[in-house]
C-alpha positions in Angstrom: 0.0 -0.1 -0.1 1.5 3.3 -0.8 1.9 6.2 1.4 -0.9 8.1 0.1 -3.2 5.3 0.3 -2.4 4.7 3.9 -2.7 8.4 4.7 -6.0 8.8 2.9 -7.1 5.6 4.8 -6.2 7.1 8.1 -8.1 10.3 7.4 -11.1 8.5 6.2 -11.5 6.3 9.5 -10.8 9.5 11.6 -13.4 11.6 9.6 -15.9 8.9 9.9 -15.2 8.3 13.5 -15.6 11.9 14.5 -18.8 12.1 12.5 -20.4 9.1 14.0 -19.4 10.3 17.4 -20.9 14.1 17.0 -23.7 13.3 14.7 -26.3 11.3 16.9 -26.2 14.1 19.6 -26.9 16.8 17.1 -30.3 18.5 16.2 -29.8 17.2 12.7 -29.9 13.6 13.9 -33.4 14.2 15.4 -35.0 16.0 12.6 -33.7 13.5 10.2 -35.0 10.3 12.0 -38.4 12.4 12.7 -38.8 13.6 9.0 -37.4 10.6 7.0 -38.1 7.6 9.3 -41.7 8.1 10.6 -42.1 4.2 10.9 -41.5 2.4 14.2 -37.6 2.6 13.7 -37.8 6.2 13.7 -38.4 6.6 17.5 -35.7 3.7 18.3 -33.1 5.8 16.4 -33.8 8.6 18.6 -33.3 6.8 21.6 -30.2 7.0 23.7 -29.3 3.4 23.3 -29.2 3.9 19.6 -27.4 6.9 19.8 -24.9 5.3 22.2 -24.4 2.6 19.8 -23.7 4.7 16.7 -21.2 6.8 19.1 -19.5 3.6 20.1 -19.0 2.7 16.3 -17.2 6.1 15.9 -14.9 5.4 18.9 -14.0 2.0 17.2 -13.3 4.1 13.9 -11.0 6.5 15.9 -9.2 3.6 17.5 -8.7 2.0 14.0 -7.4 5.3 13.0 -4.8 5.6 15.6 -3.6 2.4 14.8 -3.2 3.0 11.3 -1.6 6.2 12.0 0.8 4.5 14.3 1.7 2.0 11.7 2.1 4.9 8.9 4.4 6.9 11.2 6.2 3.5 12.0 6.6 2.8 8.2 8.0 6.5 7.6 11.0 6.1 9.9 13.9 4.8 8.0 15.9 1.9 9.2 13.5 1.3 12.2 13.5 -2.5 11.8 17.1 -2.6 10.6 19.1 -2.4 13.7 22.1 -4.7 12.8 25.1 -4.5 14.8 28.0 -2.9 13.0 31.5 -3.7 14.0 
């Protein structure tokens, strides 16, 4: 995987994670679920349980982004894995 692809992957995980953490607690979430889902699933999506579930998925995305960022930075360091003893 190229550096650009890995950097974009880190960005995508982080952006999605932040969105999933913030979106359920914004007024947009309530108005979208009320207007577009007038069925029985609408009230469930407005419940604290569903909001917490979506927020938890966002937190998992942020953890994945951190792991990918660590791997990306580790790959950028030259000679990190090549610590041979020179005489």
